[in-house]
TORVEX-774769 format. One line per field, with one value per residue: residue in three letters; residue number from 1; x, y negated, z negated of N, C-alpha, C in turn. Coordinates in Angstrom, 2 decimals. Example, Ala and Ser with C-alpha at 12.3 -4.5 7.8 and 13.67 -1.06 7.14 Angstrom:
2
code = [ALA;SER]
pos = [1;2]
nc1 = [13.19;12.85]
nc2 = [5.69;2.25]
nc3 = [-7.80;-7.08]
cac1 = [12.30;13.67]
cac2 = [4.50;1.06]
cac3 = [-7.80;-7.14]
cc1 = [13.20;12.90]
cc2 = [3.30;-0.03]
cc3 = [-7.80;-7.87]
END
This chain:
246
code = [UNK;UNK;UNK;UNK;UNK;UNK;UNK;UNK;UNK;UNK;UNK;UNK;UNK;UNK;UNK;UNK;UNK;UNK;UNK;UNK;UNK;UNK;UNK;UNK;UNK;UNK;UNK;UNK;UNK;UNK;UNK;UNK;UNK;UNK;UNK;UNK;UNK;UNK;UNK;UNK;UNK;UNK;UNK;UNK;UNK;UNK;UNK;UNK;UNK;UNK;UNK;UNK;UNK;UNK;UNK;UNK;UNK;UNK;UNK;UNK;UNK;UNK;UNK;UNK;UNK;UNK;UNK;UNK;UNK;UNK;UNK;UNK;UNK;UNK;UNK;UNK;UNK;UNK;UNK;UNK;UNK;UNK;UNK;UNK;UNK;UNK;UNK;UNK;UNK;UNK;UNK;UNK;UNK;UNK;UNK;UNK;UNK;UNK;UNK;UNK;UNK;UNK;UNK;UNK;UNK;UNK;UNK;UNK;UNK;UNK;UNK;UNK;UNK;UNK;UNK;UNK;UNK;UNK;UNK;UNK;UNK;UNK;UNK;UNK;UNK;UNK;UNK;UNK;UNK;UNK;UNK;UNK;UNK;UNK;UNK;UNK;UNK;UNK;UNK;UNK;UNK;UNK;UNK;UNK;UNK;UNK;UNK;UNK;UNK;UNK;UNK;UNK;UNK;UNK;UNK;UNK;UNK;UNK;UNK;UNK;UNK;UNK;UNK;UNK;UNK;UNK;UNK;UNK;UNK;UNK;UNK;UNK;UNK;UNK;UNK;UNK;UNK;UNK;UNK;UNK;UNK;UNK;UNK;UNK;UNK;UNK;UNK;UNK;UNK;UNK;UNK;UNK;UNK;UNK;UNK;UNK;UNK;UNK;UNK;UNK;UNK;UNK;UNK;UNK;UNK;UNK;UNK;UNK;UNK;UNK;UNK;UNK;UNK;UNK;UNK;UNK;UNK;UNK;UNK;UNK;UNK;UNK;UNK;UNK;UNK;UNK;UNK;UNK;UNK;UNK;UNK;UNK;UNK;UNK;UNK;UNK;UNK;UNK;UNK;UNK;UNK;UNK;UNK;UNK;UNK;UNK]
pos = [1;2;3;4;5;6;7;8;9;10;11;12;13;14;15;16;17;18;19;20;21;22;23;24;25;26;27;28;29;30;31;32;33;34;35;36;37;38;39;40;41;42;43;44;45;46;47;48;49;50;51;52;53;54;55;56;57;58;59;60;61;62;63;64;65;66;67;68;69;70;71;72;73;74;75;76;77;78;79;80;81;82;83;84;85;86;87;88;89;90;91;92;93;94;95;96;97;98;99;100;101;102;103;104;105;106;107;108;109;110;111;112;113;114;115;116;117;118;119;120;121;122;123;124;125;126;127;128;129;130;131;132;133;134;135;136;137;138;139;140;141;142;143;144;145;146;147;148;149;150;151;152;153;154;155;156;157;158;159;160;161;162;163;164;165;166;167;168;169;170;171;172;173;174;175;176;177;178;179;180;181;182;183;184;185;186;187;188;189;190;191;192;193;194;195;196;197;198;199;200;201;202;203;204;205;206;207;208;209;210;211;212;213;214;215;216;217;218;219;220;221;222;223;224;225;226;227;228;229;230;231;232;233;234;235;236;237;238;239;240;241;242;243;244;245;246]
nc1 = [48.38;49.09;48.85;49.59;47.89;47.33;45.80;44.82;44.33;43.27;43.56;44.96;44.36;45.73;44.83;45.55;45.46;43.27;41.90;40.95;39.59;40.33;38.85;39.54;38.52;37.76;35.50;35.65;36.10;35.50;35.02;35.64;34.53;35.23;37.15;38.43;37.31;39.45;40.49;39.77;41.72;43.63;42.32;42.30;45.03;45.69;44.22;45.57;48.09;47.40;46.75;44.15;40.87;38.41;36.01;36.19;35.32;32.75;31.11;30.56;30.99;29.94;31.14;30.01;28.32;29.84;31.50;34.25;34.50;33.05;34.04;34.78;32.46;29.91;30.80;31.84;29.51;27.82;29.33;30.36;28.50;28.49;27.05;26.10;26.37;24.94;24.13;20.70;20.22;22.10;21.61;20.47;22.79;24.31;23.19;23.38;26.19;27.63;25.98;25.89;25.41;26.84;28.61;29.99;30.98;32.50;34.16;35.61;37.67;39.04;40.27;41.88;43.26;46.12;47.79;46.30;46.16;47.76;46.36;43.83;44.49;45.34;42.97;41.48;42.95;42.45;39.76;37.99;35.58;33.66;32.31;30.51;27.01;25.32;23.27;21.79;21.37;21.91;20.26;21.62;20.52;20.84;22.61;24.86;26.66;25.97;28.41;31.76;34.03;32.19;31.40;30.64;28.15;28.61;26.85;27.57;26.83;27.17;29.48;28.30;24.72;24.16;26.47;28.56;30.73;32.82;33.18;35.51;35.62;37.10;39.46;40.36;39.89;38.72;37.15;36.95;36.13;35.26;34.61;36.47;39.71;43.22;44.34;43.35;41.78;40.84;42.22;44.82;46.10;47.73;46.70;44.80;41.35;38.05;36.54;36.69;34.24;33.51;32.88;31.35;28.29;27.17;28.98;28.91;27.44;29.10;31.34;30.17;29.65;32.12;32.34;31.13;32.97;35.13;34.13;34.42;36.95;38.97;42.23;43.38;42.63;41.36;41.30;39.54;41.15;44.50;47.08;47.09;45.93;47.30;47.30;45.08;41.53;40.33;42.26;42.73;40.20;39.91;41.92;40.94;38.55;39.62;40.83;38.63;36.01;36.52]
nc2 = [107.70;108.26;106.21;106.26;105.34;102.52;100.91;101.47;104.82;104.75;105.50;104.84;105.48;104.96;104.81;104.22;101.33;101.06;101.17;103.46;104.78;106.65;107.27;108.20;110.04;111.63;113.04;113.72;112.98;109.99;109.00;106.09;104.60;105.98;106.03;106.88;109.14;111.00;110.94;113.00;114.98;113.55;113.22;115.84;116.26;114.26;115.10;117.47;116.42;115.15;117.21;118.15;119.37;119.84;120.37;118.83;116.33;114.19;112.21;110.06;106.76;104.03;100.93;99.53;99.87;99.97;101.36;102.03;102.78;104.96;107.37;110.41;110.89;112.21;114.80;115.47;115.37;117.30;119.69;120.02;119.09;116.65;113.78;110.70;107.27;104.13;100.68;99.68;97.88;98.57;101.09;101.66;101.34;103.57;105.47;104.53;103.60;101.85;99.83;97.02;93.74;90.63;87.53;86.37;86.99;90.14;90.45;88.08;88.20;90.44;89.64;87.52;87.78;88.84;89.83;91.64;93.87;96.30;97.39;97.85;99.79;101.83;102.36;103.41;105.76;107.23;107.72;105.83;104.46;106.39;107.86;110.55;110.17;109.65;111.87;111.88;109.81;108.23;105.50;102.46;100.84;100.04;98.42;99.70;102.62;106.12;107.76;109.20;107.01;105.00;102.60;99.11;97.51;95.05;92.85;91.74;90.33;89.50;90.14;92.55;93.01;94.46;94.68;95.76;95.24;96.83;96.86;97.73;97.41;98.29;98.90;96.60;95.82;95.24;96.83;95.72;96.29;95.14;92.57;90.66;90.37;91.17;91.62;90.98;92.80;91.95;89.80;90.23;88.95;88.31;87.39;86.15;86.33;86.24;88.77;88.43;86.85;88.67;90.99;90.30;89.54;87.23;84.69;82.39;83.22;85.29;83.90;82.60;84.81;85.44;84.23;85.95;87.98;86.53;85.78;88.03;87.94;89.77;91.20;92.77;93.29;95.38;96.21;96.84;96.49;95.80;94.79;95.53;93.14;91.44;89.15;88.07;87.70;85.19;83.48;84.80;84.65;81.91;81.20;82.57;81.19;78.71;79.41;80.02;80.72;82.75]
nc3 = [172.82;169.47;166.64;163.42;160.42;160.86;159.41;155.99;155.90;158.44;161.79;164.97;168.37;171.47;174.77;178.02;177.85;176.20;173.00;170.43;167.34;164.35;161.38;158.14;155.31;152.12;152.77;155.40;158.90;160.74;164.02;165.79;168.57;171.87;173.84;177.07;179.72;179.99;177.47;175.84;175.69;174.29;171.87;170.84;170.59;168.73;166.49;165.91;165.22;162.88;161.29;161.37;162.47;165.10;163.80;161.54;162.17;161.48;162.47;165.29;166.04;167.91;169.03;171.10;174.32;176.71;179.58;179.18;176.58;176.01;176.84;175.80;174.44;174.95;175.41;172.90;171.42;172.69;172.71;170.14;168.40;167.09;165.63;167.24;166.84;167.61;168.25;168.50;170.72;172.61;173.46;176.08;177.66;177.06;178.59;181.15;181.83;183.51;184.22;183.22;181.82;182.96;182.76;184.77;188.15;188.86;191.06;191.42;189.53;190.39;192.74;192.02;189.58;189.10;187.12;185.79;187.36;186.94;184.80;185.84;187.73;186.04;184.67;186.80;187.37;185.07;185.18;184.13;184.74;184.92;182.73;181.09;180.82;177.69;176.06;173.71;170.92;167.69;166.36;165.27;162.46;159.92;157.19;156.29;157.27;157.02;156.98;157.00;155.42;155.23;156.82;156.95;158.76;161.18;162.96;166.08;168.62;172.13;173.75;174.52;174.28;172.05;170.55;167.90;165.14;162.65;159.21;156.80;153.72;151.40;152.52;153.51;156.15;159.48;162.16;165.23;167.80;170.98;170.32;169.71;171.05;171.51;173.87;177.06;179.37;181.82;182.63;181.91;179.86;176.76;173.95;171.15;171.86;173.41;175.48;179.05;181.25;183.21;181.95;179.83;178.53;177.39;176.80;175.11;172.89;172.10;171.19;169.00;167.40;166.38;163.94;162.11;161.82;160.82;158.32;156.74;155.70;156.01;156.06;158.08;161.48;163.87;167.29;170.41;172.61;172.87;170.46;166.91;164.50;161.81;160.32;159.16;159.40;159.66;160.84;163.27;164.56;164.69;166.55;168.76;169.26;169.96;172.34;173.90;176.37;179.36]
cac1 = [49.43;48.56;49.54;49.01;47.75;47.36;45.26;44.78;43.49;42.72;44.56;44.62;44.83;45.69;44.83;45.33;45.10;42.03;42.09;39.86;40.08;39.95;38.75;39.68;38.35;37.62;34.33;35.93;36.56;34.62;35.66;35.03;34.70;35.59;38.13;38.14;37.04;40.66;40.88;39.47;43.00;44.28;41.63;42.77;46.42;45.70;43.76;46.68;49.13;46.89;46.42;42.69;40.24;37.18;34.93;36.33;34.67;31.36;30.33;31.18;30.32;30.32;30.99;29.12;28.07;30.57;32.06;35.60;34.45;32.16;34.84;34.50;31.35;28.93;31.45;31.90;28.14;27.23;30.12;30.69;27.33;28.76;26.08;26.65;25.66;25.11;23.05;19.50;20.27;23.04;21.21;20.39;24.12;24.83;22.61;23.83;27.29;28.19;24.94;25.94;25.32;28.09;28.41;30.74;31.15;33.72;35.02;36.52;38.84;39.77;41.05;42.70;43.98;47.09;48.37;45.43;46.14;48.21;45.31;42.79;45.01;45.34;41.57;41.09;43.63;41.86;38.32;37.33;34.24;32.77;32.05;29.22;25.97;25.06;21.88;21.08;22.09;21.25;20.24;22.09;19.54;21.12;23.80;25.98;26.44;26.20;29.46;33.02;34.52;31.02;31.62;29.58;27.85;28.62;26.22;28.41;26.44;27.80;30.15;27.05;23.63;24.12;27.81;28.78;32.03;32.64;34.01;35.91;36.08;38.11;40.72;40.67;40.03;37.58;37.32;36.18;35.72;35.58;34.13;37.66;40.81;44.53;44.68;42.17;42.07;40.39;43.22;46.16;46.68;47.91;46.50;43.44;40.34;36.95;36.69;36.25;32.84;33.25;32.37;30.67;26.97;26.84;30.20;28.61;27.07;30.30;32.15;29.46;29.76;33.42;32.16;30.78;34.23;35.92;33.56;34.87;38.23;39.85;43.60;43.68;41.57;41.72;40.52;39.43;42.23;45.56;47.73;46.42;46.19;47.46;47.43;43.80;40.44;40.04;43.22;42.47;39.00;40.18;42.68;40.06;37.65;40.40;41.05;37.34;35.58;37.37]
cac2 = [107.68;108.11;105.37;106.60;104.36;101.10;100.43;102.57;105.91;104.46;105.82;104.31;106.16;104.08;105.48;103.38;99.98;101.13;101.72;104.02;104.89;107.76;106.85;109.42;110.04;112.98;113.69;114.10;111.97;109.25;108.44;104.84;104.51;107.28;105.92;107.20;110.58;111.79;110.84;114.26;115.62;112.75;113.53;117.13;116.08;113.46;115.94;118.35;115.64;114.80;118.43;118.24;120.11;119.23;120.51;117.80;115.10;114.16;111.22;109.16;105.47;103.22;99.49;99.07;100.90;99.85;102.61;102.34;103.15;106.13;108.50;111.80;110.91;113.25;116.09;115.71;115.63;118.52;120.88;120.13;118.71;115.45;112.72;109.47;106.09;102.90;99.73;99.74;97.10;99.14;102.46;101.83;101.46;104.92;106.29;103.96;102.81;100.84;98.84;96.07;92.33;89.87;86.11;85.93;88.15;90.91;90.31;86.93;88.65;91.44;89.01;86.40;88.04;89.87;90.43;92.73;94.98;97.58;97.93;98.37;101.04;102.84;102.72;104.28;107.04;107.95;107.85;105.00;104.02;107.53;108.74;111.21;109.52;110.31;112.32;111.68;108.95;107.71;104.04;101.74;99.89;99.78;97.60;100.62;103.89;107.27;108.54;109.02;105.64;104.16;101.26;98.11;97.09;93.61;92.63;90.75;90.34;88.56;91.00;93.20;92.54;95.24;94.92;95.75;95.52;97.63;96.39;98.70;96.47;98.84;99.00;95.23;96.00;95.22;97.38;94.70;96.66;94.10;91.26;89.85;91.23;90.53;91.89;90.86;93.63;91.32;88.78;90.68;88.01;88.86;86.38;86.32;85.79;87.14;89.37;87.57;86.90;89.84;92.09;89.72;89.09;85.91;84.19;81.45;84.02;86.03;82.97;82.41;86.04;85.49;83.80;87.10;88.67;85.64;85.76;89.19;87.65;90.94;90.92;93.52;93.43;96.35;95.85;97.80;96.25;94.99;95.17;95.21;91.81;91.58;87.82;87.60;87.52;83.77;82.93;85.46;84.11;80.50;81.17;83.02;80.07;77.71;79.92;79.86;81.70;82.78]
cac3 = [171.81;168.12;165.67;162.13;159.35;161.23;158.14;155.05;156.34;159.77;162.80;166.29;169.58;172.65;176.07;179.18;177.40;175.43;171.66;169.65;165.98;163.49;159.99;157.35;153.87;151.56;153.36;156.78;159.84;161.64;165.20;166.23;170.02;172.45;174.90;178.46;179.86;179.77;176.06;175.14;175.39;173.24;170.62;170.32;170.18;167.51;165.39;165.58;164.53;161.56;160.57;161.33;163.54;165.59;162.81;160.50;162.64;161.01;163.21;166.27;166.00;169.06;168.86;172.17;175.31;177.97;180.11;178.71;175.17;175.89;177.29;175.45;173.48;175.24;175.23;171.46;170.95;173.23;172.42;168.72;167.63;166.31;165.89;167.80;166.37;168.38;167.99;169.33;171.96;173.58;173.83;177.54;178.26;176.90;179.66;182.43;181.28;184.42;184.51;182.12;182.20;182.98;182.95;185.95;189.04;188.71;192.24;191.26;188.78;191.17;193.82;191.54;188.34;189.46;185.91;185.33;188.31;186.37;183.94;186.73;188.30;184.98;184.48;187.90;187.20;183.95;185.43;183.12;185.13;185.12;181.59;181.11;180.01;176.41;176.11;172.44;169.99;166.50;166.49;164.08;161.97;158.52;156.93;156.12;157.95;156.15;157.62;156.30;155.45;154.95;157.38;156.90;160.13;161.48;164.26;166.77;170.03;173.07;174.73;174.93;173.43;170.82;170.04;166.46;164.55;161.44;158.12;155.79;152.68;150.51;153.28;153.93;157.60;160.40;163.51;165.94;169.15;171.97;169.89;169.86;171.48;171.72;175.27;177.91;180.54;183.06;182.99;181.57;178.90;175.42;172.92;170.62;172.77;173.75;176.81;180.14;181.66;184.06;181.12;178.66;179.00;176.85;176.15;174.02;171.72;171.68;170.38;167.73;166.60;165.72;162.56;161.29;161.53;159.95;156.98;155.96;155.07;156.11;156.51;159.30;162.47;164.91;168.47;171.50;173.56;172.31;169.21;165.65;163.95;160.36;159.71;158.64;160.36;159.90;161.81;164.55;165.19;165.00;167.80;169.84;169.56;170.67;173.69;174.57;177.37;180.54]
cc1 = [48.82;49.47;48.87;48.97;48.01;46.64;45.15;43.80;42.79;43.82;44.06;45.18;44.66;45.81;44.58;44.77;43.79;42.33;40.80;40.45;39.53;40.00;38.67;39.33;38.09;36.45;34.56;36.37;35.38;35.46;34.92;35.49;35.36;36.47;37.61;37.84;38.26;41.14;40.52;40.76;43.73;43.64;42.17;44.22;46.51;45.26;44.87;47.76;48.71;46.57;44.92;42.18;38.95;36.06;35.04;35.67;33.20;30.50;31.21;30.34;30.85;30.12;30.03;29.10;28.78;31.31;33.38;35.66;33.60;32.87;34.37;33.26;30.39;29.54;31.52;30.52;27.65;28.00;30.36;29.50;27.51;27.71;26.77;25.76;25.98;23.93;21.92;19.67;21.18;22.71;21.08;21.76;24.70;24.30;23.06;25.02;27.91;27.18;24.85;25.90;26.68;27.79;29.10;31.00;32.50;34.68;36.00;37.80;39.68;40.66;41.97;43.61;44.97;47.74;47.56;45.49;46.67;47.15;44.18;43.23;44.99;43.92;41.11;41.67;42.96;40.33;37.48;35.88;33.23;32.63;30.69;28.21;25.70;23.57;21.10;21.94;21.24;21.37;20.66;21.06;19.79;22.42;25.05;25.63;26.78;27.20;30.75;33.59;33.45;31.22;30.39;29.39;27.85;28.03;26.92;28.06;27.15;28.52;29.09;25.98;23.55;25.48;27.85;30.26;31.77;33.68;34.25;36.48;37.19;39.46;41.14;40.81;38.69;37.99;36.37;35.68;36.18;34.99;35.24;38.80;42.11;45.11;43.39;42.42;41.61;41.31;44.65;46.85;46.67;47.90;45.10;42.41;39.14;37.20;36.09;34.81;32.51;32.67;31.70;29.37;26.67;28.05;29.92;28.26;28.25;31.19;31.49;29.65;31.12;33.31;31.84;32.04;35.08;35.44;33.97;36.14;39.23;41.23;43.88;42.45;42.10;40.77;40.51;40.53;43.27;46.04;46.88;46.84;46.23;47.63;46.09;42.77;40.16;40.96;42.99;41.30;39.13;40.91;41.81;39.07;38.38;40.63;39.78;37.03;36.51;36.71]
cc2 = [107.40;107.19;105.60;105.40;102.93;100.28;101.65;103.65;105.68;104.65;105.34;105.22;105.19;104.92;104.44;102.00;99.93;101.80;102.36;104.52;106.12;107.25;108.11;109.15;111.47;113.75;114.17;112.92;111.30;108.74;107.16;104.55;105.79;107.17;106.20;108.69;111.46;111.74;112.08;114.98;114.87;113.01;114.82;117.03;115.32;114.28;116.90;117.64;115.28;116.02;118.64;119.05;119.41;119.29;119.50;116.48;115.15;113.17;110.52;107.89;104.62;101.74;98.92;100.13;100.77;101.15;103.00;102.64;104.39;107.44;109.89;111.95;112.06;114.64;116.45;116.04;117.01;119.78;121.10;119.78;117.48;114.37;111.43;108.31;104.90;101.98;99.90;99.10;97.70;100.58;102.62;101.99;102.85;105.85;105.82;103.04;101.78;99.73;97.83;94.64;91.66;88.42;85.58;87.14;88.83;90.67;89.16;87.35;89.60;90.80;87.90;86.76;89.19;90.53;91.62;93.97;96.31;98.22;98.52;99.71;102.16;103.29;103.70;105.69;107.90;107.98;107.01;104.67;105.16;108.42;109.43;110.39;110.33;110.64;112.04;110.84;108.67;106.19;103.38;100.70;99.49;99.00;98.44;101.93;105.06;108.25;108.34;107.61;104.62;102.74;100.37;97.54;95.57;93.43;91.46;90.70;89.27;89.32;91.91;92.72;93.29;95.49;94.83;95.95;96.26;97.25;97.53;97.91;97.01;98.98;97.65;95.14;95.85;95.90;96.60;95.13;95.61;92.75;90.23;90.80;90.44;90.88;91.85;91.65;93.03;90.18;89.22;89.79;88.59;87.73;86.58;85.61;86.73;87.66;88.44;87.83;88.05;91.00;91.58;89.10;87.67;85.36;83.24;82.21;84.82;85.15;82.71;83.62;86.18;85.09;84.94;87.87;87.83;85.69;86.95;88.88;88.79;90.54;91.55;93.58;94.32;96.19;96.92;97.66;95.36;95.45;94.79;93.82;91.93;90.25;87.23;87.32;86.06;83.18;83.51;84.81;82.62;80.38;81.59;81.93;78.99;78.12;79.78;80.97;81.65;83.59]
cc3 = [170.44;167.30;164.33;161.20;159.80;160.17;157.25;155.52;157.66;160.80;164.16;167.37;170.74;173.91;177.15;178.80;176.63;174.09;171.15;168.34;165.26;162.06;159.13;155.90;153.40;152.17;154.80;157.61;160.53;162.80;165.56;167.65;170.56;173.68;176.29;178.59;179.60;178.32;175.26;174.78;174.28;171.89;170.02;169.86;168.86;166.31;164.95;164.79;163.11;160.71;160.42;162.51;163.96;164.56;161.68;160.89;162.27;161.78;164.23;166.29;167.14;168.75;169.90;173.27;176.63;178.30;179.47;177.22;174.94;176.20;176.96;174.58;173.73;175.07;173.74;170.90;171.40;172.83;170.93;167.83;166.77;166.63;166.34;167.38;167.26;168.11;168.99;170.71;173.03;173.96;175.34;178.21;178.10;177.98;181.04;182.14;182.22;184.73;183.37;182.65;182.15;183.30;184.20;186.84;188.84;189.87;192.11;190.56;189.61;192.22;193.32;190.36;188.52;188.24;185.42;186.23;187.74;185.47;184.76;187.31;187.27;184.66;185.56;187.71;186.13;183.99;184.46;183.46;185.22;183.89;181.76;180.30;178.75;176.32;174.83;171.51;168.76;166.56;165.17;163.69;160.52;158.37;156.72;156.79;157.02;156.75;156.83;156.52;155.11;155.51;157.25;158.30;160.22;162.88;164.95;168.26;170.84;174.15;175.36;173.97;172.11;170.20;168.52;166.15;163.23;160.40;157.14;154.62;151.79;151.20;153.85;155.45;158.31;161.69;164.40;167.31;170.15;171.59;169.95;170.19;171.50;173.09;176.07;179.20;181.86;183.50;182.72;180.57;177.50;174.39;172.37;171.50;172.83;175.16;177.87;180.54;182.59;183.28;179.85;179.13;178.56;176.10;174.99;172.74;171.20;170.81;169.03;166.82;165.92;164.25;161.62;160.90;160.58;158.51;156.13;155.19;155.16;156.61;157.87;160.19;163.59;166.08;169.53;172.53;172.89;170.95;168.00;165.18;162.44;159.65;159.32;159.71;160.65;160.95;163.20;165.26;165.51;166.34;168.98;170.23;170.35;172.12;174.53;175.56;178.58;181.65]
END
């Protein structure tokens, strides 16, 4: 489902409890994260609704390399020639997206967190765990990316070792990926928090990285899971710290 202008010139598509974003400016479009494998159809629908075409996409930027954010990435690269950007530390995940570190066994959540079961079922239906590996990427090593929207890179490790959020200062917005969320798909809880240990390699570092997002002072924070936050990055990250690891 496309939600237009969740921030100035930033559009959100939600597929199966996963958000990904289209950043628009005069130079074209930047896609941030790539949803699930079935999100390819959502991409084409969203472009139609925005009056855009695949050729208007100039870059795909990934916040991290987990399976539920790689969806259509390789298809966009191989069929359209769109370059894909990701942090050095997460390049291995783009090749083996299910081989990620975790602080707590996944099985504990599967047998105890019943609120999350509808999300797990939806992930299964949309083939979330089986994106195509990405054959070629550009490694993020600079403070700003040369793509439409010119996002400023915020290194926010913890969820993964190479997780990055992206600050759009002129739009007073941070796209946080899974550095902080308002919906935890491993517990089914809807409150500001970091992702559970089943999918976070270093919860302590993830909590520390919240400070990088808070320092932006951005009013709007957009996340990989859950509703947009419009009451300021400082308040969001304060509540997430209070919630702690799970």
